[in-house]
C-alpha positions in Angstrom: -5.9 14.3 10.4 -9.2 12.7 10.9 -9.5 9.1 12.1 -12.1 8.6 9.4 -9.2 8.2 7.0 -8.6 4.6 5.9 -5.8 2.9 4.0 -5.9 -0.6 2.7 -3.0 -2.9 1.8 -4.0 -5.9 -0.3 -1.0 -8.2 -0.4 -0.4 -11.6 -1.9 1.2 -13.9 0.7 1.7 -13.9 4.4 4.5 -12.4 6.5 6.4 -15.3 8.0 9.5 -13.8 9.7 8.9 -12.4 13.2 11.1 -9.4 12.7 9.1 -8.3 9.7 5.8 -8.8 11.5 7.1 -6.7 14.4 8.3 -3.9 12.2 5.0 -3.9 10.1 2.9 -3.9 13.3 5.0 -1.0 14.6 4.2 1.1 11.6 0.5 0.2 11.8 0.6 1.3 15.4 2.3 4.6 14.5 -0.3 5.2 11.8 -3.2 4.7 14.3 -3.5 8.4 15.3 -3.9 9.3 11.6 -5.9 6.5 10.0 -7.1 3.0 10.2 -5.0 0.5 8.3 -6.6 -2.6 6.9 -4.3 -5.3 5.7 -5.8 -8.1 3.6 -3.6 -11.1 2.8 -4.5 -12.9 -0.4 -3.4 -16.6 -0.7 -0.3 -17.0 -2.7 -1.1 -19.4 -5.6 1.9 -18.8 -7.8 -0.5 -17.6 -10.6 -0.9 -13.9 -11.0 -4.2 -14.3 -12.8 -5.8 -16.3 -10.1 -4.3 -14.1 -7.4 -5.5 -11.0 -9.3 -9.1 -12.4 -9.4 -8.9 -12.8 -5.6 -7.5 -9.3 -5.2 -10.3 -7.7 -7.3 -13.0 -9.6 -5.3 -11.8 -7.8 -2.2 -12.3 -4.3 -3.6 -15.0 -2.0 -2.2 -16.8 1.1 -3.5 -14.5 3.9 -2.3 -11.3 1.9 -2.8 -8.9 3.7 -5.1 -6.6 1.0 -6.5 -2.9 1.7 -6.6 -0.9 -1.2 -8.0 2.7 -1.4 -6.8 4.9 -2.5 -9.6 8.6 -2.0 -10.5 7.5 -0.4 -13.8 5.2 2.1 -12.1 5.7 5.8 -11.4 8.4 6.6 -8.8 7.3 9.2 -6.3 9.2 11.2 -3.7 7.8 11.1 -0.2 6.5 14.6 -0.6 4.7 13.7 -3.8 3.2 10.6 -2.1 1.9 12.8 0.7 0.3 15.2 -1.8 -1.3 12.4 -3.7 -2.7 10.8 -0.6 -4.0 14.1 0.7 -6.0 14.6 -2.6 -7.4 11.1 -2.3 -8.5 11.7 1.3 -10.1 15.1 0.3 -12.1 13.2 -2.4 -13.3 10.7 0.1 -11.3 7.8 -1.4 -9.6 4.9 0.3 -6.2 4.3 -1.1 -5.9 0.5 -1.7 -2.4 -0.5 -2.3 -1.9 -3.8 -4.1 1.3 -5.8 -3.6 1.5 -8.8 -5.9 3.1 -12.2 -5.3 6.5 -13.4 -6.5 5.3 -13.3 -10.1 3.9 -9.7 -9.8 0.4 -8.6 -10.4 -1.9 -9.6 -13.3 -2.5 -7.4 -16.3 -6.2 -7.3 -15.2 -5.3 -5.8 -11.8 -3.0 -3.3 -13.5 -5.8 -2.3 -15.9 -8.3 -2.0 -13.0 -5.9 0.2 -11.0 -6.2 4.0 -11.2 -2.5 4.4 -10.8 0.6 2.2 -10.8 3.4 3.3 -8.5 6.9 1.9 -7.8 8.4 1.8 -4.4 11.9 2.0 -5.9 13.9 1.0 -8.9 15.4 -1.6 -6.6 13.7 -5.0 -6.1 12.4 -5.9 -2.6 11.2 -9.1 -1.1 7.4 -9.2 -0.5 7.9 -8.6 3.2 10.3 -5.7 2.8 8.0 -4.1 0.2 5.1 -4.2 2.7 7.3 -2.6 5.4 8.6 0.1 3.1 5.1 0.9 1.9 3.8 1.3 5.5 6.8 3.4 6.5 6.2 5.7 3.5 2.5 6.0 4.3 3.5 7.0 7.9 6.0 9.5 6.5 3.3 10.9 4.2 1.0 11.6 7.2 3.8 13.3 9.1 4.5 15.5 6.0 0.8 16.3 5.7 0.7 17.3 9.4 3.9 19.3 9.1 5.6 17.2 11.8 9.4 16.8 11.9 9.7 13.0 11.1 10.5 13.7 7.5 13.0 16.4 8.0 
């Protein structure tokens, strides 16, 4: 994998608990040989529309918006790896959007190229960010044919 690969996580809210911060930072560190991870935290306002406007202001030209929502498409880890590989080959930057407690705005959903679900289960904001980063790491290991996944 080429270090020119970038992945963005645009998340509403901050991670407060130390154990989540440590785990999230561990996966960002594990991803460092494969890609540069950019995490942008959007202020939690309790209003998905205002939060959505702030999310959309942080988007750049090559960003390929992927909204994470419980009603989105559920992928296997292998399917995620294949989708990411295609995006990287097209020169896109996957920009994953994690909404606040009230979810993401309809405007953000409409501006997203895809809507994915991490699971049919409901996760806390902190756990969702951790699961996302772990799955991105797993996807890179799958793309490289390395044994983490198996």
